[in-house]
N, C-alpha and C positions, 0 to 999 in steps of 0.2 A: 476161405475168402470167396466172396461173391464177385464174379467177373461178368460185367455186362458188355456185350459186344454188338448189341442191336441198337441202332441209333434211335428208334422210336421209344424203346424202353428207357434209354438214357435221357432222352428229351422229356419223357414223362416225369422222371425223377427230378430233373432240373426244374420243371415247372412246379412240382410239389415243394421243393425247397424254397423257391421264390415266394410261393404262397405263404409258407410258414414264416419267412423272414420279413415279408413286407405286407402283412395283413393290415386292414384298414386302421385298426386301433392297436397300438402296441400294448399288449396285456402284460402287466407286471408279473403274472404267474409264469409267463413264457418269455420273459425279457432276455433270458440267457440264449434263446434261439437266435435272436437278431444279432447279439454281440458275441456269440461263441466263436473263439478262434478255431476250434475243431470243425464246426460246421462251415466256417469261412473257408478253411482248407479243403474240405470235401467239395463245396460248391465250386471253388476254383478248379479243382482237379476234374470235375465233371465237365465244366465248360471247356477246359483245355482238350479233353478227350473228344468232345463234340466237334471242336475246331479241326482236330486231326482227322476225324472221320469224314468231315465235309471236304477237306483237302484231298483225301484219297478218292472221293467220289467225283470231285471236279476241281481241277487245278485252279488255285486262286480263291476258292470259296472259303478256305480257312482264314485268309486275311480279312475277308469281308466280315466274317463272324467276330474276329478280334476288333475290327473297327466298330461294329455294333455294340461291342462290350464296353466301350467308353461310356461312362455314366451320363455325360451330357448328350451323347448321340443315341443312347438306347431308346427303344420304342416306348418303354414305360417310365422314362426319366422322371417326369413330374411326380408320379405317385411314389416311386421307390425312393427318390431323394428325400421327399418331405416326410415319409414314414420313418426313414432312418434318422432324420433330424429329431422327430418327436420321440423316438425310442431312446436316442442318446440323452435327451433332456431328462428322461425318467431314470437314467442310470446314474446312481450316486457316485460310483467309482469313476465313471467318465467325467463327471462334472468337477471332481476334485483332483483328478490325476494331473501329472506333469504334462507338458506339451508333447514330449516324446511318446509317452504312453497313450495320450489322446490320439495322436496320429496313427499309432498301431491299431488302436481300437476303432478309429474311423474306417480304416481299411476293412476291418471285420464287419462293421455295420453295413458297408456298401458292397461287400463281396456278393456275387462274383464279378461285379463291375469294376473297371479299372479307372483310376483317377490320376490327374497330374498333381504336382505339388500345389499349384495354385487352386485347383478344385478342392483339395483337402483343406487348404486354408479357408476357402469359402464355406466348406462344411462346418469347420470349427466356429466360424463367425456366425453362421446361421443358428447353430446350437446355442451359442452364448447370447443371442439376441433375446434374453429373457426379461428385458425391461418392457417387452411387449408394446413396442411403439405401434405395432399393428393394433387397431381397434375398430369396432363396428362403425363409430362415427366417421372415422377417416375413410373407411371402405365405401360407405354409402354416399359420402360427399364426393369422392373421387370418381366413382363409376355410376352409371345409370342402370338401375335395376327395375325401372318402371315396366310393368307387365312381364317381369322375368319368369320364365318357366322353371318349375321346381323339378329337377331331374331325379333327385334322390334325397332321402334324409334317413339318419340312423342314430342309434344311441346305445352305448354299452356302459354297464356299471362296473366300477372297480372300488370295492369296499363301500365307503359312505358316499363317495362322489363318483362321477363318471365322465365319459367323453361323448361328444355328439358331432355329427357332420351334416352339413347342408351342401347340396350341389345346385347352384343357381346359374341361369343363363344371364349374360350381360348384354345390354342393348346393342353393342357393336358386334355381337356374335361370339364373344368369348364365353368360356365356362369358368365359373369361380367355385373353388372348393373352400368351404369355411369349416375349420376345425375348432371346436370348443373344448377346452380342458378344464377339469375341476368343475363339472356341471353340478349346480345346486338345484336347479329346477328344469324339468323337461316334461312338457305337457303337449299332447296332441289330441285335438277333438276333430272328428270328421263326420261328414254326411255324404252318402252315396259311395261311388267308387273311389277308394282312398289310396290306391297304389299309383304313385307318380309315374312309374314306368309304363303304365297302361294309358294314363289320361293326361299327364303333364299339366297340372293346374298352374295357373300363372298368378304372380303377385298382384294382389288387389290393393292392400294397404298395409303399412308397417310402421313401427316405431323402433328405434334403436338408441341405446345410450351406452356410454363407456365411462362409468365411474368406478366405484369399488368392485362392481360386477359388470360384466359385459351382458347387456340385456337385449334380447331380440323377441319381438312380439309381432307376428305377421299373419295375415289371412291370405289364403290362396284359393282359387276356384276356377271352374269352367262349367260347361253344361252337364258334366257328369259327377262332379264332386266339389265339396268345400272342405278346406282344411284350415285349422287355426293352430299355429305352433308357437309355443312360448319356451324360450331357453334363457336361463341365467347361469353364467359361468364365470370362473375366476379369470380366464385368459382366452384369447382367440388368436388363431393363425389363419392366414388365407393365401391362396395361390390362384392366379389367373393365367 
């Protein structure tokens, strides 16, 4: 049996598990990682041990760590919650299971974070929101993205279709993550420096539509680069 009694080593293992469970795109090939009861138990044990170590080093610190463990209070809540929701939607067992089994599975998806019963209900509701009331037309009508900086974009393939992500700045200062599932078209053409992390091109013009496909066609640019991005996908989810 491996025993880890060094906090830095345990913390490194904790971060590695979080990276595996909450990657940007839930890959069907590794879906069992996010939903695994075994890994959920391991990640909970690791967090418990980290809390005990912190309490030994400083009285009261363990409670702080347990408070941060609450899913709605955790530093990475936005990303971890939504990735767990997306992963659950791709899990055929979860989608067809009884409520009791879905609650058990939800705890595994979200481990090592702790949830109240209300938060677990919210999680199930978010997963079941598959009528996709969210759509690009509604998003761009509700929020002002004129001159929005493009912080990031990415695309991953899964069999014949894929997933895509855009991270846009909203006029009032918020950041919007847009996730496209069932991507049919993903095209990027660029001139100059094309890495948004270095140059942050801004939205110059765009068209969106939400019919049988969610369609996004936009041009971004600044003095360093020009980007043209076209995405056509079955569904879209977004978080601000």
